[in-house]
N, CA, C and O atoms as a Tripos MOL2 file, in Angstrom:
@<TRIPOS>MOLECULE
protein
  300   299    75     0     0
PROTEIN
NO_CHARGES

@<TRIPOS>ATOM
      1 N          69.5920   99.1500  114.6580 N.3       1 UNK1
      2 CA         69.7890   98.2610  113.5330 C.3       1 UNK1
      3 C          71.1980   98.4060  112.9670 C.2       1 UNK1
      4 O          71.8600   97.4140  112.6620 O.2       1 UNK1
      5 N          71.6480   99.6550  112.8300 N.am      2 UNK2
      6 CA         72.9730   99.9020  112.2710 C.3       2 UNK2
      7 C          74.0480   99.3790  113.2170 C.2       2 UNK2
      8 O          75.0580   98.8330  112.7720 O.2       2 UNK2
      9 N          73.8310   99.5440  114.5380 N.am      3 UNK3
     10 CA         74.8120   99.0490  115.5060 C.3       3 UNK3
     11 C          74.9190   97.5300  115.4510 C.2       3 UNK3
     12 O          76.0150   96.9790  115.5580 O.2       3 UNK3
     13 N          73.7960   96.8570  115.2860 N.am      4 UNK4
     14 CA         73.8030   95.4020  115.1830 C.3       4 UNK4
     15 C          74.5530   94.9580  113.9330 C.2       4 UNK4
     16 O          75.3200   93.9950  113.9680 O.2       4 UNK4
     17 N          74.3280   95.6590  112.8420 N.am      5 UNK5
     18 CA         75.0110   95.3270  111.5950 C.3       5 UNK5
     19 C          76.5060   95.5800  111.7080 C.2       5 UNK5
     20 O          77.3050   94.7800  111.2200 O.2       5 UNK5
     21 N          76.8960   96.6810  112.3450 N.am      6 UNK6
     22 CA         78.3270   96.9460  112.5000 C.3       6 UNK6
     23 C          78.9720   95.9290  113.4410 C.2       6 UNK6
     24 O          80.1320   95.5650  113.2530 O.2       6 UNK6
     25 N          78.2350   95.4700  114.4450 N.am      7 UNK7
     26 CA         78.7460   94.4230  115.3280 C.3       7 UNK7
     27 C          78.9270   93.1140  114.5580 C.2       7 UNK7
     28 O          79.9390   92.4310  114.7150 O.2       7 UNK7
     29 N          77.9440   92.7690  113.7290 N.am      8 UNK8
     30 CA         78.0470   91.5530  112.9170 C.3       8 UNK8
     31 C          79.2200   91.6380  111.9490 C.2       8 UNK8
     32 O          79.9170   90.6480  111.7250 O.2       8 UNK8
     33 N          79.4390   92.8130  111.3770 N.am      9 UNK9
     34 CA         80.5670   92.9830  110.4610 C.3       9 UNK9
     35 C          81.8880   92.8630  111.2040 C.2       9 UNK9
     36 O          82.8390   92.2770  110.6860 O.2       9 UNK9
     37 N          81.9570   93.4100  112.4090 N.am     10 UNK10
     38 CA         83.1840   93.3040  113.2020 C.3      10 UNK10
     39 C          83.4760   91.8490  113.5530 C.2      10 UNK10
     40 O          84.6270   91.4150  113.5040 O.2      10 UNK10
     41 N          82.4480   91.1070  113.9030 N.am     11 UNK11
     42 CA         82.6250   89.6850  114.2120 C.3      11 UNK11
     43 C          83.0760   88.9290  112.9640 C.2      11 UNK11
     44 O          83.9450   88.0610  113.0460 O.2      11 UNK11
     45 N          82.4960   89.2490  111.8210 N.am     12 UNK12
     46 CA         82.8770   88.5800  110.5720 C.3      12 UNK12
     47 C          84.3160   88.9120  110.1930 C.2      12 UNK12
     48 O          85.0550   88.0370  109.7410 O.2      12 UNK12
     49 N          84.7190   90.1680  110.3740 N.am     13 UNK13
     50 CA         86.1140   90.5460  110.0870 C.3      13 UNK13
     51 C          87.0710   89.8150  111.0150 C.2      13 UNK13
     52 O          88.1210   89.3390  110.5830 O.2      13 UNK13
     53 N          86.7110   89.7250  112.2830 N.am     14 UNK14
     54 CA         87.5410   89.0180  113.2570 C.3      14 UNK14
     55 C          87.6450   87.5340  112.9130 C.2      14 UNK14
     56 O          88.7220   86.9450  113.0050 O.2      14 UNK14
     57 N          86.5340   86.9390  112.5220 N.am     15 UNK15
     58 CA         86.5320   85.5230  112.1430 C.3      15 UNK15
     59 C          87.4260   85.2910  110.9260 C.2      15 UNK15
     60 O          88.1740   84.3140  110.8840 O.2      15 UNK15
     61 N          87.3530   86.1820  109.9360 N.am     16 UNK16
     62 CA         88.1890   86.0490  108.7400 C.3      16 UNK16
     63 C          89.6610   86.2200  109.0910 C.2      16 UNK16
     64 O          90.5120   85.4820  108.5960 O.2      16 UNK16
     65 N          89.9580   87.1870  109.9390 N.am     17 UNK17
     66 CA         91.3500   87.4270  110.3280 C.3      17 UNK17
     67 C          91.9190   86.2460  111.1070 C.2      17 UNK17
     68 O          93.0650   85.8510  110.8910 O.2      17 UNK17
     69 N          91.1230   85.6840  112.0100 N.am     18 UNK18
     70 CA         91.5810   84.5230  112.7830 C.3      18 UNK18
     71 C          91.8220   83.3140  111.8820 C.2      18 UNK18
     72 O          92.8000   82.5880  112.0590 O.2      18 UNK18
     73 N          90.9300   83.1010  110.9190 N.am     19 UNK19
     74 CA         91.0880   81.9620  110.0090 C.3      19 UNK19
     75 C          92.3430   82.1240  109.1640 C.2      19 UNK19
     76 O          93.0760   81.1590  108.9470 O.2      19 UNK19
     77 N          92.5950   83.3370  108.6870 N.am     20 UNK20
     78 CA         93.7900   83.5740  107.8820 C.3      20 UNK20
     79 C          95.0580   83.4280  108.7240 C.2      20 UNK20
     80 O          96.0640   82.9160  108.2320 O.2      20 UNK20
     81 N          95.0270   83.8670  109.9780 N.am     21 UNK21
     82 CA         96.1820   83.7200  110.8590 C.3      21 UNK21
     83 C          96.4630   82.2460  111.1550 C.2      21 UNK21
     84 O          97.6150   81.8130  111.1490 O.2      21 UNK21
     85 N          95.4110   81.4880  111.4120 N.am     22 UNK22
     86 CA         95.5710   80.0560  111.6610 C.3      22 UNK22
     87 C          96.1430   79.3550  110.4380 C.2      22 UNK22
     88 O          96.9930   78.4740  110.5630 O.2      22 UNK22
     89 N          95.6830   79.7390  109.2710 N.am     23 UNK23
     90 CA         96.1930   79.1690  108.0240 C.3      23 UNK23
     91 C          97.6620   79.5070  107.8310 C.2      23 UNK23
     92 O          98.4510   78.6560  107.4210 O.2      23 UNK23
     93 N          98.0240   80.7320  108.1210 N.am     24 UNK24
     94 CA         99.4220   81.1630  107.9880 C.3      24 UNK24
     95 C         100.3240   80.3850  108.9500 C.2      24 UNK24
     96 O         101.4250   79.9770  108.5790 O.2      24 UNK24
     97 N          99.8590   80.1830  110.1790 N.am     25 UNK25
     98 CA        100.6440   79.4320  111.1600 C.3      25 UNK25
     99 C         100.8150   77.9750  110.7410 C.2      25 UNK25
    100 O         101.8920   77.4020  110.9070 O.2      25 UNK25
    101 N          99.7630   77.3790  110.2020 N.am     26 UNK26
    102 CA         99.8490   75.9810  109.7650 C.3      26 UNK26
    103 C         100.8210   75.8390  108.6010 C.2      26 UNK26
    104 O         101.5810   74.8730  108.5390 O.2      26 UNK26
    105 N         100.7980   76.7960  107.6810 N.am     27 UNK27
    106 CA        101.7310   76.7480  106.5500 C.3      27 UNK27
    107 C         103.1690   76.9030  107.0330 C.2      27 UNK27
    108 O         104.0710   76.2400  106.5200 O.2      27 UNK27
    109 N         103.3860   77.7690  108.0080 N.am     28 UNK28
    110 CA        104.7370   77.9490  108.5460 C.3      28 UNK28
    111 C         105.2140   76.6790  109.2430 C.2      28 UNK28
    112 O         106.3850   76.3160  109.1280 O.2      28 UNK28
    113 N         104.3310   76.0070  109.9590 N.am     29 UNK29
    114 CA        104.7020   74.7670  110.6350 C.3      29 UNK29
    115 C         104.9940   73.6500  109.6400 C.2      29 UNK29
    116 O         105.7890   72.7550  109.9280 O.2      29 UNK29
    117 N         104.3620   73.6960  108.4810 N.am     30 UNK30
    118 CA        104.5720   72.6670  107.4700 C.3      30 UNK30
    119 C         106.0040   72.6810  106.9560 C.2      30 UNK30
    120 O         106.5470   71.6370  106.5920 O.2      30 UNK30
    121 N         106.6170   73.8600  106.9250 N.am     31 UNK31
    122 CA        107.9830   73.9720  106.4160 C.3      31 UNK31
    123 C         109.0170   73.4050  107.3890 C.2      31 UNK31
    124 O         110.1350   73.0920  106.9800 O.2      31 UNK31
    125 N         108.6660   73.2690  108.6600 N.am     32 UNK32
    126 CA        109.5590   72.6020  109.6160 C.3      32 UNK32
    127 C         109.4800   71.1020  109.3640 C.2      32 UNK32
    128 O         108.4230   70.5920  108.9920 O.2      32 UNK32
    129 N         110.5640   70.4060  109.5590 N.am     33 UNK33
    130 CA        110.5980   68.9750  109.2960 C.3      33 UNK33
    131 C         110.1770   68.2160  110.5510 C.2      33 UNK33
    132 O         110.9970   67.9690  111.4350 O.2      33 UNK33
    133 N         108.8860   67.8440  110.6280 N.am     34 UNK34
    134 CA        108.3590   67.1300  111.7950 C.3      34 UNK34
    135 C         108.0470   65.6730  111.5030 C.2      34 UNK34
    136 O         107.6700   64.9370  112.4150 O.2      34 UNK34
    137 N         108.1880   65.2430  110.2900 N.am     35 UNK35
    138 CA        107.8660   63.8590  109.9430 C.3      35 UNK35
    139 C         106.5940   63.7700  109.1260 C.2      35 UNK35
    140 O         105.8500   64.7420  108.9870 O.2      35 UNK35
    141 N         106.3640   62.6000  108.5960 N.am     36 UNK36
    142 CA        105.2530   62.3890  107.6730 C.3      36 UNK36
    143 C         103.8880   62.5500  108.3360 C.2      36 UNK36
    144 O         103.0100   63.2100  107.7790 O.2      36 UNK36
    145 N         103.6960   61.9650  109.5010 N.am     37 UNK37
    146 CA        102.3840   62.0140  110.1550 C.3      37 UNK37
    147 C         101.9840   63.4450  110.4920 C.2      37 UNK37
    148 O         100.8330   63.8350  110.2920 O.2      37 UNK37
    149 N         102.9180   64.2190  110.9960 N.am     38 UNK38
    150 CA        102.6300   65.6100  111.3420 C.3      38 UNK38
    151 C         102.3650   66.4170  110.0760 C.2      38 UNK38
    152 O         101.4770   67.2700  110.0560 O.2      38 UNK38
    153 N         103.1280   66.1520  109.0230 N.am     39 UNK39
    154 CA        102.9250   66.8670  107.7630 C.3      39 UNK39
    155 C         101.5450   66.5750  107.1780 C.2      39 UNK39
    156 O         100.8850   67.4790  106.6670 O.2      39 UNK39
    157 N         101.1120   65.3290  107.2500 N.am     40 UNK40
    158 CA         99.7720   64.9870  106.7580 C.3      40 UNK40
    159 C          98.6890   65.6750  107.5800 C.2      40 UNK40
    160 O          97.6970   66.1560  107.0310 O.2      40 UNK40
    161 N          98.8790   65.7210  108.8800 N.am     41 UNK41
    162 CA         97.9120   66.4060  109.7420 C.3      41 UNK41
    163 C          97.8800   67.9010  109.4340 C.2      41 UNK41
    164 O          96.8150   68.5180  109.4280 O.2      41 UNK41
    165 N          99.0540   68.4770  109.1790 N.am     42 UNK42
    166 CA         99.1040   69.9000  108.8510 C.3      42 UNK42
    167 C          98.4550   70.1790  107.5020 C.2      42 UNK42
    168 O          97.8000   71.2070  107.3330 O.2      42 UNK42
    169 N          98.6280   69.2770  106.5390 N.am     43 UNK43
    170 CA         97.9730   69.4530  105.2380 C.3      43 UNK43
    171 C          96.4560   69.4680  105.4070 C.2      43 UNK43
    172 O          95.7620   70.2660  104.7770 O.2      43 UNK43
    173 N          95.9520   68.5870  106.2560 N.am     44 UNK44
    174 CA         94.5190   68.5640  106.5340 C.3      44 UNK44
    175 C          94.0870   69.8560  107.2130 C.2      44 UNK44
    176 O          93.0450   70.4200  106.8820 O.2      44 UNK44
    177 N          94.8900   70.3200  108.1620 N.am     45 UNK45
    178 CA         94.5850   71.5680  108.8690 C.3      45 UNK45
    179 C          94.6080   72.7530  107.9050 C.2      45 UNK45
    180 O          93.8010   73.6740  108.0300 O.2      45 UNK45
    181 N          95.5280   72.7280  106.9490 N.am     46 UNK46
    182 CA         95.6110   73.8040  105.9630 C.3      46 UNK46
    183 C          94.3700   73.8060  105.0750 C.2      46 UNK46
    184 O          93.8130   74.8670  104.7950 O.2      46 UNK46
    185 N          93.9330   72.6280  104.6290 N.am     47 UNK47
    186 CA         92.7280   72.5600  103.7940 C.3      47 UNK47
    187 C          91.5110   73.0880  104.5440 C.2      47 UNK47
    188 O          90.7120   73.8410  103.9890 O.2      47 UNK47
    189 N          91.3760   72.6930  105.7960 N.am     48 UNK48
    190 CA         90.2550   73.1720  106.6040 C.3      48 UNK48
    191 C          90.3710   74.6830  106.8240 C.2      48 UNK48
    192 O          89.3730   75.4010  106.7680 O.2      48 UNK48
    193 N          91.5850   75.1570  107.0730 N.am     49 UNK49
    194 CA         91.8030   76.5900  107.2690 C.3      49 UNK49
    195 C          91.4820   77.3930  106.0280 C.2      49 UNK49
    196 O          90.9170   78.4830  106.1210 O.2      49 UNK49
    197 N          91.8390   76.8650  104.8600 N.am     50 UNK50
    198 CA         91.5130   77.5530  103.6130 C.3      50 UNK50
    199 C          90.0060   77.6440  103.4280 C.2      50 UNK50
    200 O          89.4860   78.6890  103.0350 O.2      50 UNK50
    201 N          89.3100   76.5610  103.7080 N.am     51 UNK51
    202 CA         87.8520   76.5700  103.5780 C.3      51 UNK51
    203 C          87.2230   77.5340  104.5740 C.2      51 UNK51
    204 O          86.2810   78.2510  104.2380 O.2      51 UNK51
    205 N          87.7410   77.5520  105.8010 N.am     52 UNK52
    206 CA         87.2030   78.4410  106.8280 C.3      52 UNK52
    207 C          87.4470   79.9080  106.4720 C.2      52 UNK52
    208 O          86.5620   80.7450  106.6510 O.2      52 UNK52
    209 N          88.6390   80.2220  105.9700 N.am     53 UNK53
    210 CA         88.9520   81.5970  105.5830 C.3      53 UNK53
    211 C          88.0840   82.0340  104.4080 C.2      53 UNK53
    212 O          87.5990   83.1640  104.3750 O.2      53 UNK53
    213 N          87.8930   81.1430  103.4520 N.am     54 UNK54
    214 CA         87.0620   81.4680  102.2920 C.3      54 UNK54
    215 C          85.6150   81.7170  102.7150 C.2      54 UNK54
    216 O          84.9810   82.6620  102.2450 O.2      54 UNK54
    217 N          85.0950   80.8720  103.6000 N.am     55 UNK55
    218 CA         83.7250   81.0410  104.0840 C.3      55 UNK55
    219 C          83.5730   82.3400  104.8710 C.2      55 UNK55
    220 O          82.5560   83.0240  104.7490 O.2      55 UNK55
    221 N          84.5690   82.6810  105.6690 N.am     56 UNK56
    222 CA         84.5030   83.9170  106.4610 C.3      56 UNK56
    223 C          84.5400   85.1420  105.5520 C.2      56 UNK56
    224 O          83.8110   86.1070  105.7790 O.2      56 UNK56
    225 N          85.3950   85.1050  104.5160 N.am     57 UNK57
    226 CA         85.4350   86.2310  103.5730 C.3      57 UNK57
    227 C          84.1230   86.3490  102.8130 C.2      57 UNK57
    228 O          83.6280   87.4550  102.5930 O.2      57 UNK57
    229 N          83.5550   85.2100  102.4100 N.am     58 UNK58
    230 CA         82.2850   85.2230  101.6840 C.3      58 UNK58
    231 C          81.1750   85.8040  102.5570 C.2      58 UNK58
    232 O          80.3520   86.5880  102.0850 O.2      58 UNK58
    233 N          81.1580   85.4150  103.8350 N.am     59 UNK59
    234 CA         80.1530   85.9220  104.7690 C.3      59 UNK59
    235 C          80.3000   87.4300  104.9440 C.2      59 UNK59
    236 O          79.3080   88.1550  105.0070 O.2      59 UNK59
    237 N          81.5430   87.8930  105.0220 N.am     60 UNK60
    238 CA         81.7890   89.3240  105.1790 C.3      60 UNK60
    239 C          81.3610   90.0880  103.9330 C.2      60 UNK60
    240 O          80.7750   91.1660  104.0390 O.2      60 UNK60
    241 N          81.6450   89.5440  102.7610 N.am     61 UNK61
    242 CA         81.2700   90.2180  101.5200 C.3      61 UNK61
    243 C          79.7590   90.2820  101.3410 C.2      61 UNK61
    244 O          79.2510   91.2190  100.7240 O.2      61 UNK61
    245 N          79.0370   89.3050  101.8670 N.am     62 UNK62
    246 CA         77.5760   89.3610  101.7860 C.3      62 UNK62
    247 C          77.0290   90.4990  102.6310 C.2      62 UNK62
    248 O          75.9740   91.0480  102.3120 O.2      62 UNK62
    249 N          77.7210   90.8640  103.7000 N.am     63 UNK63
    250 CA         77.2570   91.9420  104.5760 C.3      63 UNK63
    251 C          77.5510   93.3110  103.9890 C.2      63 UNK63
    252 O          76.7820   94.2460  104.2130 O.2      63 UNK63
    253 N          78.6260   93.4560  103.2530 N.am     64 UNK64
    254 CA         79.0520   94.7630  102.7580 C.3      64 UNK64
    255 C          78.0150   95.3940  101.8390 C.2      64 UNK64
    256 O          77.7070   96.5690  102.0360 O.2      64 UNK64
    257 N          77.4460   94.6950  100.8350 N.am     65 UNK65
    258 CA         76.4290   95.3310   99.9970 C.3      65 UNK65
    259 C          75.2020   95.7630  100.7800 C.2      65 UNK65
    260 O          74.6120   96.7970  100.4660 O.2      65 UNK65
    261 N          74.8020   95.0030  101.7870 N.am     66 UNK66
    262 CA         73.6340   95.3970  102.5650 C.3      66 UNK66
    263 C          73.9200   96.6630  103.3720 C.2      66 UNK66
    264 O          73.0030   97.4380  103.6450 O.2      66 UNK66
    265 N          75.1680   96.8790  103.7550 N.am     67 UNK67
    266 CA         75.5370   98.0940  104.4740 C.3      67 UNK67
    267 C          75.4140   99.3020  103.5650 C.2      67 UNK67
    268 O          74.8830  100.3330  103.9780 O.2      67 UNK67
    269 N          75.8960   99.1930  102.3350 N.am     68 UNK68
    270 CA         75.8050  100.3220  101.4130 C.3      68 UNK68
    271 C          74.3520  100.5870  101.0420 C.2      68 UNK68
    272 O          73.9840  101.7370  100.8020 O.2      68 UNK68
    273 N          73.5210   99.5570  100.9880 N.am     69 UNK69
    274 CA         72.1050   99.7460  100.6980 C.3      69 UNK69
    275 C          71.4240  100.4920  101.8390 C.2      69 UNK69
    276 O          70.5450  101.3210  101.6000 O.2      69 UNK69
    277 N          71.8220  100.2050  103.0790 N.am     70 UNK70
    278 CA         71.2460  100.9220  104.2140 C.3      70 UNK70
    279 C          71.6170  102.3930  104.1750 C.2      70 UNK70
    280 O          70.7980  103.2510  104.5040 O.2      70 UNK70
    281 N          72.8510  102.6920  103.7760 N.am     71 UNK71
    282 CA         73.2750  104.0870  103.7110 C.3      71 UNK71
    283 C          72.5240  104.8350  102.6190 C.2      71 UNK71
    284 O          72.2060  106.0130  102.7830 O.2      71 UNK71
    285 N          72.2350  104.1630  101.5030 N.am     72 UNK72
    286 CA         71.5310  104.8130  100.4030 C.3      72 UNK72
    287 C          70.0790  105.1100  100.7520 C.2      72 UNK72
    288 O          69.5200  106.0900  100.2600 O.2      72 UNK72
    289 N          69.4590  104.2890  101.5880 N.am     73 UNK73
    290 CA         68.0560  104.4930  101.9280 C.3      73 UNK73
    291 C          67.8760  105.3960  103.1350 C.2      73 UNK73
    292 O          66.7630  105.8510  103.4000 O.2      73 UNK73
    293 N          68.9440  105.6650  103.8690 N.am     74 UNK74
    294 CA         68.8280  106.5130  105.0640 C.3      74 UNK74
    295 C          68.5560  107.9550  104.6500 C.2      74 UNK74
    296 O          69.0710  108.4130  103.6300 O.2      74 UNK74
    297 N          67.7470  108.6780  105.4340 N.am     75 UNK75
    298 CA         67.4310  110.0840  105.0870 C.3      75 UNK75
    299 C          68.5850  111.0130  105.3260 C.2      75 UNK75
    300 O          68.4700  112.2150  105.0830 O.2      75 UNK75
@<TRIPOS>BOND
     1     1     2 1
     2     2     3 1
     3     3     4 2
     4     3     5 am
     5     5     6 1
     6     6     7 1
     7     7     8 2
     8     7     9 am
     9     9    10 1
    10    10    11 1
    11    11    12 2
    12    11    13 am
    13    13    14 1
    14    14    15 1
    15    15    16 2
    16    15    17 am
    17    17    18 1
    18    18    19 1
    19    19    20 2
    20    19    21 am
    21    21    22 1
    22    22    23 1
    23    23    24 2
    24    23    25 am
    25    25    26 1
    26    26    27 1
    27    27    28 2
    28    27    29 am
    29    29    30 1
    30    30    31 1
    31    31    32 2
    32    31    33 am
    33    33    34 1
    34    34    35 1
    35    35    36 2
    36    35    37 am
    37    37    38 1
    38    38    39 1
    39    39    40 2
    40    39    41 am
    41    41    42 1
    42    42    43 1
    43    43    44 2
    44    43    45 am
    45    45    46 1
    46    46    47 1
    47    47    48 2
    48    47    49 am
    49    49    50 1
    50    50    51 1
    51    51    52 2
    52    51    53 am
    53    53    54 1
    54    54    55 1
    55    55    56 2
    56    55    57 am
    57    57    58 1
    58    58    59 1
    59    59    60 2
    60    59    61 am
    61    61    62 1
    62    62    63 1
    63    63    64 2
    64    63    65 am
    65    65    66 1
    66    66    67 1
    67    67    68 2
    68    67    69 am
    69    69    70 1
    70    70    71 1
    71    71    72 2
    72    71    73 am
    73    73    74 1
    74    74    75 1
    75    75    76 2
    76    75    77 am
    77    77    78 1
    78    78    79 1
    79    79    80 2
    80    79    81 am
    81    81    82 1
    82    82    83 1
    83    83    84 2
    84    83    85 am
    85    85    86 1
    86    86    87 1
    87    87    88 2
    88    87    89 am
    89    89    90 1
    90    90    91 1
    91    91    92 2
    92    91    93 am
    93    93    94 1
    94    94    95 1
    95    95    96 2
    96    95    97 am
    97    97    98 1
    98    98    99 1
    99    99   100 2
   100    99   101 am
   101   101   102 1
   102   102   103 1
   103   103   104 2
   104   103   105 am
   105   105   106 1
   106   106   107 1
   107   107   108 2
   108   107   109 am
   109   109   110 1
   110   110   111 1
   111   111   112 2
   112   111   113 am
   113   113   114 1
   114   114   115 1
   115   115   116 2
   116   115   117 am
   117   117   118 1
   118   118   119 1
   119   119   120 2
   120   119   121 am
   121   121   122 1
   122   122   123 1
   123   123   124 2
   124   123   125 am
   125   125   126 1
   126   126   127 1
   127   127   128 2
   128   127   129 am
   129   129   130 1
   130   130   131 1
   131   131   132 2
   132   131   133 am
   133   133   134 1
   134   134   135 1
   135   135   136 2
   136   135   137 am
   137   137   138 1
   138   138   139 1
   139   139   140 2
   140   139   141 am
   141   141   142 1
   142   142   143 1
   143   143   144 2
   144   143   145 am
   145   145   146 1
   146   146   147 1
   147   147   148 2
   148   147   149 am
   149   149   150 1
   150   150   151 1
   151   151   152 2
   152   151   153 am
   153   153   154 1
   154   154   155 1
   155   155   156 2
   156   155   157 am
   157   157   158 1
   158   158   159 1
   159   159   160 2
   160   159   161 am
   161   161   162 1
   162   162   163 1
   163   163   164 2
   164   163   165 am
   165   165   166 1
   166   166   167 1
   167   167   168 2
   168   167   169 am
   169   169   170 1
   170   170   171 1
   171   171   172 2
   172   171   173 am
   173   173   174 1
   174   174   175 1
   175   175   176 2
   176   175   177 am
   177   177   178 1
   178   178   179 1
   179   179   180 2
   180   179   181 am
   181   181   182 1
   182   182   183 1
   183   183   184 2
   184   183   185 am
   185   185   186 1
   186   186   187 1
   187   187   188 2
   188   187   189 am
   189   189   190 1
   190   190   191 1
   191   191   192 2
   192   191   193 am
   193   193   194 1
   194   194   195 1
   195   195   196 2
   196   195   197 am
   197   197   198 1
   198   198   199 1
   199   199   200 2
   200   199   201 am
   201   201   202 1
   202   202   203 1
   203   203   204 2
   204   203   205 am
   205   205   206 1
   206   206   207 1
   207   207   208 2
   208   207   209 am
   209   209   210 1
   210   210   211 1
   211   211   212 2
   212   211   213 am
   213   213   214 1
   214   214   215 1
   215   215   216 2
   216   215   217 am
   217   217   218 1
   218   218   219 1
   219   219   220 2
   220   219   221 am
   221   221   222 1
   222   222   223 1
   223   223   224 2
   224   223   225 am
   225   225   226 1
   226   226   227 1
   227   227   228 2
   228   227   229 am
   229   229   230 1
   230   230   231 1
   231   231   232 2
   232   231   233 am
   233   233   234 1
   234   234   235 1
   235   235   236 2
   236   235   237 am
   237   237   238 1
   238   238   239 1
   239   239   240 2
   240   239   241 am
   241   241   242 1
   242   242   243 1
   243   243   244 2
   244   243   245 am
   245   245   246 1
   246   246   247 1
   247   247   248 2
   248   247   249 am
   249   249   250 1
   250   250   251 1
   251   251   252 2
   252   251   253 am
   253   253   254 1
   254   254   255 1
   255   255   256 2
   256   255   257 am
   257   257   258 1
   258   258   259 1
   259   259   260 2
   260   259   261 am
   261   261   262 1
   262   262   263 1
   263   263   264 2
   264   263   265 am
   265   265   266 1
   266   266   267 1
   267   267   268 2
   268   267   269 am
   269   269   270 1
   270   270   271 1
   271   271   272 2
   272   271   273 am
   273   273   274 1
   274   274   275 1
   275   275   276 2
   276   275   277 am
   277   277   278 1
   278   278   279 1
   279   279   280 2
   280   279   281 am
   281   281   282 1
   282   282   283 1
   283   283   284 2
   284   283   285 am
   285   285   286 1
   286   286   287 1
   287   287   288 2
   288   287   289 am
   289   289   290 1
   290   290   291 1
   291   291   292 2
   292   291   293 am
   293   293   294 1
   294   294   295 1
   295   295   296 2
   296   295   297 am
   297   297   298 1
   298   298   299 1
   299   299   300 2
@<TRIPOS>SUBSTRUCTURE
     1 UNK1         2 RESIDUE 1 A UNK
     2 UNK2         6 RESIDUE 1 A UNK
     3 UNK3        10 RESIDUE 1 A UNK
     4 UNK4        14 RESIDUE 1 A UNK
     5 UNK5        18 RESIDUE 1 A UNK
     6 UNK6        22 RESIDUE 1 A UNK
     7 UNK7        26 RESIDUE 1 A UNK
     8 UNK8        30 RESIDUE 1 A UNK
     9 UNK9        34 RESIDUE 1 A UNK
    10 UNK10       38 RESIDUE 1 A UNK
    11 UNK11       42 RESIDUE 1 A UNK
    12 UNK12       46 RESIDUE 1 A UNK
    13 UNK13       50 RESIDUE 1 A UNK
    14 UNK14       54 RESIDUE 1 A UNK
    15 UNK15       58 RESIDUE 1 A UNK
    16 UNK16       62 RESIDUE 1 A UNK
    17 UNK17       66 RESIDUE 1 A UNK
    18 UNK18       70 RESIDUE 1 A UNK
    19 UNK19       74 RESIDUE 1 A UNK
    20 UNK20       78 RESIDUE 1 A UNK
    21 UNK21       82 RESIDUE 1 A UNK
    22 UNK22       86 RESIDUE 1 A UNK
    23 UNK23       90 RESIDUE 1 A UNK
    24 UNK24       94 RESIDUE 1 A UNK
    25 UNK25       98 RESIDUE 1 A UNK
    26 UNK26      102 RESIDUE 1 A UNK
    27 UNK27      106 RESIDUE 1 A UNK
    28 UNK28      110 RESIDUE 1 A UNK
    29 UNK29      114 RESIDUE 1 A UNK
    30 UNK30      118 RESIDUE 1 A UNK
    31 UNK31      122 RESIDUE 1 A UNK
    32 UNK32      126 RESIDUE 1 A UNK
    33 UNK33      130 RESIDUE 1 A UNK
    34 UNK34      134 RESIDUE 1 A UNK
    35 UNK35      138 RESIDUE 1 A UNK
    36 UNK36      142 RESIDUE 1 A UNK
    37 UNK37      146 RESIDUE 1 A UNK
    38 UNK38      150 RESIDUE 1 A UNK
    39 UNK39      154 RESIDUE 1 A UNK
    40 UNK40      158 RESIDUE 1 A UNK
    41 UNK41      162 RESIDUE 1 A UNK
    42 UNK42      166 RESIDUE 1 A UNK
    43 UNK43      170 RESIDUE 1 A UNK
    44 UNK44      174 RESIDUE 1 A UNK
    45 UNK45      178 RESIDUE 1 A UNK
    46 UNK46      182 RESIDUE 1 A UNK
    47 UNK47      186 RESIDUE 1 A UNK
    48 UNK48      190 RESIDUE 1 A UNK
    49 UNK49      194 RESIDUE 1 A UNK
    50 UNK50      198 RESIDUE 1 A UNK
    51 UNK51      202 RESIDUE 1 A UNK
    52 UNK52      206 RESIDUE 1 A UNK
    53 UNK53      210 RESIDUE 1 A UNK
    54 UNK54      214 RESIDUE 1 A UNK
    55 UNK55      218 RESIDUE 1 A UNK
    56 UNK56      222 RESIDUE 1 A UNK
    57 UNK57      226 RESIDUE 1 A UNK
    58 UNK58      230 RESIDUE 1 A UNK
    59 UNK59      234 RESIDUE 1 A UNK
    60 UNK60      238 RESIDUE 1 A UNK
    61 UNK61      242 RESIDUE 1 A UNK
    62 UNK62      246 RESIDUE 1 A UNK
    63 UNK63      250 RESIDUE 1 A UNK
    64 UNK64      254 RESIDUE 1 A UNK
    65 UNK65      258 RESIDUE 1 A UNK
    66 UNK66      262 RESIDUE 1 A UNK
    67 UNK67      266 RESIDUE 1 A UNK
    68 UNK68      270 RESIDUE 1 A UNK
    69 UNK69      274 RESIDUE 1 A UNK
    70 UNK70      278 RESIDUE 1 A UNK
    71 UNK71      282 RESIDUE 1 A UNK
    72 UNK72      286 RESIDUE 1 A UNK
    73 UNK73      290 RESIDUE 1 A UNK
    74 UNK74      294 RESIDUE 1 A UNK
    75 UNK75      298 RESIDUE 1 A UNK
């Protein structure tokens, strides 16, 4: 059970890190002058990336309290 939970936490951390990296790359590309259409597409990508990063962090935070509860109940 603990191994499954640690695997789920590792996947959640990886998902959050990937979302934040994608968001950072999109923001960096926005500063380059590619034209209006590309900038609008990047703004959309940034909004989606922000939502994805927020959801991944929220999912990870939901797992953390359950981990500490498991440690408290373990003999």
